[in-house]
C-alpha positions in Angstrom: 20.6 -31.3 -25.7 19.8 -29.9 -22.3 18.5 -26.7 -20.7 21.2 -24.4 -19.3 20.2 -24.7 -15.6 19.0 -28.4 -15.5 20.6 -31.8 -15.1 17.9 -33.3 -17.4 18.7 -33.6 -21.1 17.6 -35.3 -24.3 19.5 -37.7 -26.5 18.6 -37.5 -30.2 19.9 -40.4 -32.3 19.8 -40.1 -36.1 21.0 -42.7 -38.6 22.0 -42.6 -42.3 19.0 -44.9 -43.1 16.6 -42.2 -41.8 15.9 -44.0 -38.5 15.7 -41.8 -35.4 14.8 -41.9 -31.7 14.8 -39.4 -28.9 15.3 -40.2 -25.2 14.8 -38.0 -22.1 17.2 -38.5 -19.2 16.8 -37.0 -15.7 20.5 -36.7 -15.1 23.8 -38.1 -16.1 22.8 -41.5 -17.6 19.8 -41.6 -15.2 16.1 -42.2 -15.9 16.3 -43.0 -19.6 12.8 -42.8 -21.2 11.6 -42.5 -24.8 10.5 -38.9 -25.4 6.8 -39.2 -26.4 6.3 -35.5 -27.2 8.0 -35.8 -30.5 6.0 -38.0 -33.0 7.8 -37.2 -36.2 11.2 -35.9 -37.1 11.7 -34.7 -40.7 15.0 -36.1 -41.7 16.9 -35.7 -45.1 19.9 -37.9 -45.8 22.2 -37.2 -48.8 25.3 -39.3 -49.4 27.7 -39.4 -52.3 27.8 -42.8 -54.1 30.4 -45.3 -53.0 33.6 -44.7 -55.0 32.7 -41.1 -55.7 35.7 -38.8 -56.3 34.2 -36.5 -53.7 32.8 -38.7 -50.9 30.5 -37.0 -48.4 27.5 -37.3 -46.3 24.9 -34.8 -45.1 22.1 -35.3 -42.6 19.5 -32.7 -42.0 16.8 -32.9 -39.2 14.2 -30.4 -38.0 13.4 -30.7 -34.3 10.7 -28.5 -33.0 12.2 -27.7 -29.5 9.0 -25.9 -28.5 7.3 -29.2 -27.9 10.0 -29.9 -25.2 10.8 -26.5 -23.6 10.0 -22.8 -23.8 11.7 -21.3 -26.9 13.3 -18.5 -24.9 15.2 -20.9 -22.6 19.0 -21.3 -23.3 20.0 -24.8 -24.4 23.3 -26.6 -24.6 24.0 -29.0 -27.4 26.6 -31.7 -27.8 27.0 -32.5 -31.5 28.4 -36.0 -31.9 28.8 -38.9 -34.3 29.9 -42.5 -34.2 31.4 -43.5 -37.5 32.0 -47.1 -38.6 34.5 -47.6 -41.4 34.5 -50.3 -44.1 36.5 -52.6 -41.9 34.1 -52.2 -39.0 36.3 -50.0 -36.8 34.4 -47.3 -34.8 35.5 -43.8 -34.3 33.9 -41.2 -32.0 33.6 -37.6 -33.0 32.3 -34.6 -31.0 32.7 -30.8 -30.8 34.3 -31.5 -27.5 35.3 -34.6 -25.5 35.8 -33.6 -21.8 36.3 -37.1 -20.4 39.3 -39.4 -20.7 37.1 -41.5 -23.1 34.4 -40.3 -25.4 31.3 -39.9 -23.4 28.4 -38.1 -25.1 26.5 -37.8 -21.9 28.9 -35.5 -20.1 27.3 -32.1 -19.8 30.7 -30.4 -19.9 30.9 -31.7 -23.5 27.7 -29.9 -24.6 29.9 -27.3 -26.3 27.2 -25.4 -28.4 25.3 -22.8 -26.4 22.1 -21.4 -28.0 
């Protein structure tokens, strides 16, 4: 998540166990620091039981962006996921992958504009 006219951005990591962290970066993979302005992140995780005829997973988080930037500023989001299957193989998902390999830090891949 980054402001429209800035190289700086935030990386928000959420896990199915309810764990989370937020990092602020000054530019592409530069200046990584824990974001201290966010103390709590309400997170709800719903998953269908293993073996369910309709498997599924839902994760909801409420992030108050006003603690990071003015609410009238346009932001760009890259919605991504790393999925590990039962055999341990990883797959990388995103609204858009602009690089030759999945790279969640590429600003061109921040496909959602708000």
